[in-house]
N, C-alpha and C positions, 0 to 999 in steps of 0.2 A: 630371271628369266631362267625357267623349272629344264635340267639339265639335260630332258630327253627333247622340249622344245627345240633344245641349242643344237644337239645332232643332226635333229631333222631341216631343222635349216641349213647347217651345215652340207648336210648330203644332199638337198635338192641344191645348193648353191656350186658343188659339184657338177653336179649332171648338166647342169648349166655352161660351165665353164666349158667343160669337157668336149661336146659339140663346138667349140670356134673357141677355141683358144686364143685367136689371134683379138677376136672380137674381145672376150675376155678382160686380157691385157691394157686392153685401151678404156675397159670399163674400171678394170682396178679398183676392187671388191677385195676387203680382206676379211676372210674367214674367220669365223670366234674361236673357230678350233685351230688354225695356224694362226699364232699370232706372228708379227714380224716384228724385230727389236734391231737397234741402230744404234752403235757406240764411235764417238763422240756426240753427247745429247745433240749438240747443233755444229753438224757440221758445214767444214767449209773444201773452198776448189780446192783442190793441191796437197792433201792433208789423207792419209788413207782414214777409207771408213769400214768399220768393221759391221758385219750382216751377221744374226744368227733366227730361223726360224725354228719356232717352238711347239709343238704337236703331242697330242697325246694319243693321235689317228693313223695322223700319215705316218709309214715305213720307209718308205722311198721319196727322193723327190733330191731338184739340181736348182739352185737359188740364180736366176738371170736378172740383170740391170741391162735397164731400157727407159730411151726417152721416147712424150709425144710422136707421133710418125714414125716412131721406127721398132721392129721389133727387137726382143729383148735379148740378151746375148750373158750367153751360160759363162758363170762361173765355176772356179772348180771348188767344191763345195765339200766340206768337211760331214761325214753323219754320226752322229753317237747319240749311245742313251736307250731305255725304250723300257717301258714309259718315264718320261717324259719322251720324245725323241727330239734333236736339235739339227739344225743344219747351217755351217758356219763358212763363211766367205768372207774377205775382204776385197774391196776395190781399193785400187794399190794411189792412184788421184783423180778421185770424180771429178767433172766441169761443174761449172757454177750454174744454174738451173732448177727444175724437176725433174728426179727421177722417174721410174716406176721399180720396186725393187717386188717379184715376184718370188713364188718357190711353185715348179713345175714339177708332175711325176707325170711321167708317160708325154702323154697328149695333154692333158689337162693342166690350169693354172689351178691350184689349189690354194692359194691365195696370194692376193699384191697389198702394196701399198705407196703410197706417193710419197717423196720425203724429197725439201728441199735442200736446194747445195749451197750457200753464202759464197761471193765471193772473198774471192782470197784474202785471208784477214782479218777480214769483217766480223767471222760471229765470234760472240759473247755470253758465259755459261750465266744468263740472267739470271733464273733459278736458285744457282747458287750465290751469286751474290748479293742476294736481296737482303733484307737486314731484318729479316722474322727475328722476333724474341726466340730464344732457346737455342740450342746446337746446330740444328737448320730449319727450314719450313720443309713441313708434309704439302705435299703438291701429288699422289697416287695414293690409292687403299689395297691392300693386301688382298687380293683373290686366289679362284685356281690359276689366270695365265700368268701370276706373277709369281706365285709359286712357284709355277714350272720354268720361270725364269734361270727364278733360284735358284731349282734344283741343274738346270743345265751351265751354270755359271760355274756352279761347285764342279760339277764333271770334268768339264774344260781346264779348269784349273790345276787336276791333279791326273790330267788324262798322260797315259803310255800302254803302251802294250801289256796285257794280262803277265807276259812271260819278265817284264823288266824289272830292274830293281830301282823303287821311286823313294828316292829324299831329298832334303832340302837342310842345310846350317839354318836356317830359318824359313820362315812362311816371304820374309822378303827376297830372293828371289821369283818366289812365284805370283805374288802380285805386282811386282814392276819388270813385267815379262809378256809386253802385247802379244806371244801367240798364245798365253795360255789367259790373261786377263781380259776376258772382252771386253770388261768396263773399265780399262789401262784410261789414264787423262780423260775418261768421260764427262767430269764437268768444265776438261779448260783448265783446269789450275793447277795443272803439273804435278798433283800429287801423287800420281805412281813412278813422278820420273827419279830415275834414283840418281842424275845430273844435280836436281833438286837437294837443296840442303836442308828445305822443311817440308819435303816428301813426308807424306805419313811411316810412322813406325809401322814396322811387321817383325816383331817377336814374342807373337801370345806361346803363352806354355799349355800343358792340355789342357784345364779348365777356362780356358780364355780361347781357346780359338775359335771352337765353336760359334763363340759371340761379336768374335772383332769381325768375322768373315759376315754372321747375319748385319751387323750395327755397317759395315762398313759400305753392304747391298743397299742397305737401307737409307743410307747419306746419302749416297751419288742417283738413287730414284726416287728420291721425294719422299722415302715410306715413313710410316709411325716404326716405333722403334723403342721394347721396356724390359728392365733386370729389376733383379729385387735384391737385398741385400738379408744371404740367407745366414742362419746359422750353421753352427757344424754337425745340429743330431745331439744323441746321447745312444748308449748302449743297448737303450730301448727305444728311443723313436728315433726316425728320418730328421732328416734338416727340412727347418720351419725358418719361410720369409717374410721379410719388412714390406711395406709397401712399394707399388709401382715406382720406375725412374725410370724417363722418359724421356725421346729429345726437348719434350717443353720445357727441360731444367734449365736456371737461367745458368751459364757460359760466360762469362767475359773471354774475350780472345780480339784478335785486329783485322780479322777475315775469316769466313767463312772456313779456310782449311787450318787456320788458326784456332778456334772454338772446334773443329770436329778433333784437331787431336787431344783436345783439353777432357773431351768429351769422352772419349776412348780410355785414356788415364785415368778420369774415376771410374769406366769399368771395368779400368783392371784392378783397383782399390778394392772393390765390391765382390767382385766375381773370384769365386774357389773353389776345390774339389766338393766342395757337399750342396753344390747351388744346381746339379743334378741327377743329387740323390735322394732328391726329394718322395715325400709318399705317394704313390700312383693314385692317389681318391682325392689330394691336395689342390684346391683350382689356387690358391694363391703361390703361385709355382712359374718358373722361367719356361717349365716343358711338362706337357702333357705327355702318357704313355696311349700310343697306338695297334691297331691292328699289323697281325704277322701276315699281309699277305706280299703278293711280289710286285701290283698296283699302286700301297700305300709304301716301302721301303725304300725313299729314293732319297737321290743322291741329297744331301742336306743335313738329312735326319739325324739323330746322335744315337749316341750308344753309350748310358752309362749301368758301368760294374756295378757293384754291392760296395766295391772298397773304395772306389772313387774316381776311380782313370776313366779318359771319355773321348769315345773316338766319333768320329763323323765318315757316316758313307758317302762313300767317291764312285767308286762305278760297279757296277753288274756287267759280268760277263755270261752269255748267253752258254748253255749244254748244249755242244756241237758232237752232237752223232757220241762215241765212245769217250771222248775228250769233253773232262766234269766242266762242268758250268764256277763259276768263281764271285764271292763279292769281299769288293777290295773295300776299305775305309782310312780312313786321313787320323794320325793323330799327333801333341804335339809334345814335347818331353820335357824337362825344369831350366834342360840347354838349351831349351830352344829350338833346338831340332826338332822339324816335321819329317814322317812319311809312312807310307803306305804300309797296309798291313789285308791279308787275308780274313775271313774271318776263318775260323775255325774254335775249337775249345780251349785252346793253349794261349789263345787271343781273346776272345769275347766270354770272359767270363760271368754264368750266374749261377746264382741263385737265390731263389724266393722266400729263403726262410731265413733272412738275415732284417735282425727288426732295427737296424741302423739305416737301413735303406731301400730306394726305394727303384731296383733296377732294371734294366729292359734298355728295349730303341723304344726311342722319344722323339717329337718333333714340340719345336718352336710352338711355347704358345703365342696364336695370333692375339696381336694388338689393334687396335681402331679410332676411329675419332669418335666422340659420342655425341649422337644428335644431341643432345638436348644443351651440352656448355661447351661441346668444342675441345671438353678434356680426354687424354688418350686412357684406353681401359681394355682390358685386358680379357676375353673369351673367357668364358667359365667354359669345365669340363659338361656336363650337359648339353651346353648350348651346340656343343664341337664334338656331339656324340650322331648328328645328323645332319650337320653344314655342309653342305657337296662343297665348298669354296675347298675347305679343308681336308689335311688323313681327317681320318676319324678316329674319336678317342674312343677308346677301347680297355678297358679293365684285365683284359687274358692272360697277363705274362703274370699278374701278380699269383692265382693259380698254379701256374706252369710248373712241374719239378724241373731241374733240368735236363735229365732226359726227355721229357716230350718236347723241351723248350730245342736243345740242338734235333731233335728226331723231325721237328717242325721246320726248322732252318736248312735241315737237309733236303728235304723234300720242294723246300722251294727253291734252291741253289743246282737242285741234280732232279730237278721232276720225274724225267724219266729213270730214274735207279742211277747206279755208278759201280763201273765193275770195279770187283772188290782190290784187286791189286794195281789199278789208275788211283784207289783213295787211296792206298795206301802210302803212294809213290807221293799225291798230294801234302799228305801228312804228314809227312817225312821235310818234302818241301818245307811247308811252313815252321817247323820246330828249326831246320840249318836256319831261314831267313831268321828267323828267334836270333839263335845265336852269334847270326853274321850282326844285329846289329848289337846284342851286347857288346860285343868287339869293340864300337866303339864306344860305349859309354865308358868301357874300363878304361881305354885310351885313350877318352878325354880328364879322368881323374887323373891317369897317370901322366901326364901332359901336367897338370893344376901343379901337382907333388912337386914336379924337377921345377919349374918357374916359381913356386912360392918360397920353396927351398925345405919341399918337405915336412910342411907344418904338423901341428897335430892337429886333422878335424874334431873339433865337439863332437861326439854322439846324442842325439835325442833319447830322452828316457820313453820306455815302454812302447804302446802302438803309435806316440811320435815316430817312431823311425819311418814310419811311411806318409808322416807328415807334417812336413818342418820345411825353414827360410835355410838358405846359405849355403856352405858350398856342401852340408851335405846332402842337400836337398840334390843338387845339382849333379854329386857324381857318389854319391851312395848308389844302390840296386835294392833296395829290400822290394821292391814290390815288381821288377822287372824279376828278378832271381824267382819270386813264389812263382811268377808267370810261368816263368822255364821249369820250373821242380813239378809245377800242373801238365806243360807238353810233355813232357819227359813221359809221364805215368799216360796222358791220351795216345801216345803213340802204343806204349808197350800195350795199351788195354783195347787197342782197334780189332785186333782179331775177335776178340771175346766181344766185340758189337756185333761180327757177324751172327754171330747165334741169336743175340739177342735178339736183335733188329735186320734181320732177312730182308724185309721188305723194301728196304734204302737202298739195296743195292741187287744187281743182274747176275743171277748165279749162276747163268751158262747152264743149265743142267743138273747140278748140281747141290747135296745136300751141303747144310748151311756149316754142318760138323767139318764135311770134306772141305769144306772151304777153307774153313777158320784153324783146321791143319796148314793149308798150304803156305796160307801168309803168315805162323809163326815162322816158319822153314826164312820165310821171303825176312823176314823181321830179321833174324840172328844173322843175315845176309850184308843185310844193306847197310845196317847201325854199321861193320866194317866197311864201307865200302864211302860212305858219306865222311867229311871231314873239314873243320873247320884249322886256321890259322892262327896263332896270338903272338905278340912281341913281347918275352921277356923282358927282366930291366934291366938287364946290358942290352935293350934293342934287335937281339937274336930271335928268329921266329921258331914256333914248336907245334907241333901239328898236334890235333885231340881228332882222334875217330869222333862220333856219334858215340859207340860201344866206351870211349875212356871218357866219355861225358857220364855215361849213364854208372860208371862203375863210380866215381866222384859224387855222383849223388849226394851220398853223404855229405862233404865236406862242401860240396856248392850248400850247404845249407848254412854257413858262416862264412861266407866268399862276398859280402857286399858293403865290407868296409872299405873304403879309398885311404884310409892308414894304409892296412894293408899294399904291401907289394903287389902285382899283377898275377903272379904265379900261385896263389894263395887265391883273388878273386879265381882263378880260373879251378882252384880242385887240387890244388899241386899240397902234398905232403914231403916230409923228412924223407919216404921211403919209395917219391917218383922221381923221375930222372930232368925233370925240370926243374927243381924244386932247390936247386944250387946256387942258383943266380939269385934267390929273393935276399934285398936285403932290408928293407923297413916290416914292420910289423907293427899290428894297435897295440897301444896298450893294454896291458893285462888287465884293465878293469873294465877297458870298454868288452874283449875275449870275452870276462867272467857273466859280463849282459848277455851277452848274445849267447852264449849258451842256455842261459836263462830264459831267455828270448826262441830255444833252436826248435821247441812243439811244435809254433806256431809253424815254422818253415817243413818239417817232416811232418805234418798233416796238412799242408797244403791250405791252410785257412785263416786267415787275417784276424785277429782279436779283436772283439769290441771296442768304442772308442771310451 
């Protein structure tokens, strides 16, 4: 059905329902624009029932639950997102029989759905336990409503107040928390139960994280899923990929949970940093580029930077008066930790002239069952340009300069413009967050060296320092340090940005150059006020102001080697007060090569592969 027709029908339904809410609740019709979802898939009496209503149009509402002949009881409802908007509630202990779940806005029943609750202990995960060939059976197709649920699921997984720091040692604490994971135990297999030794593993790294979540959602919801085995590209060409591997792949296993665990292992063996860096005009890929628009960049969309790092949109925070808006993403690290990052130039690296990558915001390429032979196929770019079920394909990022890209994103995040001083404070906060995240990375390396008796970690050759496996990947920080150096440059250049792009700021009657001078003074003051604190080799804390970090920029160009002590990792040199406790140094041969590679960090540009 055409989208305009669907919207018209939905509007008519709202009008009719608003006239008689009680009658509408008895009729209990689900609006196509406000889908009602529940988990677990087969609910039973006495066990918690999670409810979620997802809509692109409805901004406000409360979830109610009732039975035939009884008015709906209002449940405590949490609203998130927009678009899509989601409304979440929980029914702690439903009774057996039919319940009617509705989203009510004002006096109108926006949407209603009947759900059957089985007697206690009788619910069976029939679909999950069917012996279909492949990793799991497909019972649904991807469409607009399902994509909206996927976005809402991702946002809820990583929800937290905008000013809160959000990080986890791995993905496990996220997906095994029923207050975060709407689909916790959805199939009735104890698949997310931390007490179940056979529960799903949840330790994806940077490249695996989006795949892990998309595959898990597809498995739980009975959707098709596909991925490709890609190479890493070359210095003058992005990665290219082989044939599609899908849930139809034969996977041996004792039960549905075992088969999916093995599929996840297959996924981990095929996915790497090149999987998301594929060319923007390539159809044989797992991701495709999308339009830079507020209603397109939703939770679940990934961001692939030119150098291999992958992040996934998790939450938008709307601009509120003088308080700036924010766009948050989550990413995984080599040590399997997962953290939330805000969008800014120091984190989301963009360059459209890197021949070895197709960077930018991308969506998972939809897959569907072929009507001809039932095989799983992926949709091509031309088909996605006008398919209203999915984010529209758009090559626009391929022709953007980095300046144009960041200006466009600034307008999406703060469409009313942002006070220049508030913008500076936001950027400074983002830099400090980056420093605080690096504290954990260096501490992890120090812990590893202590526990292993200070071994010499082998150092890869050339550009492989950015892409390898083993202890170097886990504890060295070349990619993170390059991002830090870029971030320092971004903050320092912010005053000049007011002159270059005054349209992005609220000038308050001042001329751009006047405001630039004010920001220069603010910068010199604030970098001496903000600080972080790292632990030296003897365990004593040592404070560093942001101004100190600026003064150590040159030393930080060679501070990524875990064979060096923590003091050197934080830019200490023989002349600084914190150097005295340093007891460990990288081998001379490694330091010599680091000196050779130093120009990459000085210019803040990774080498070609």
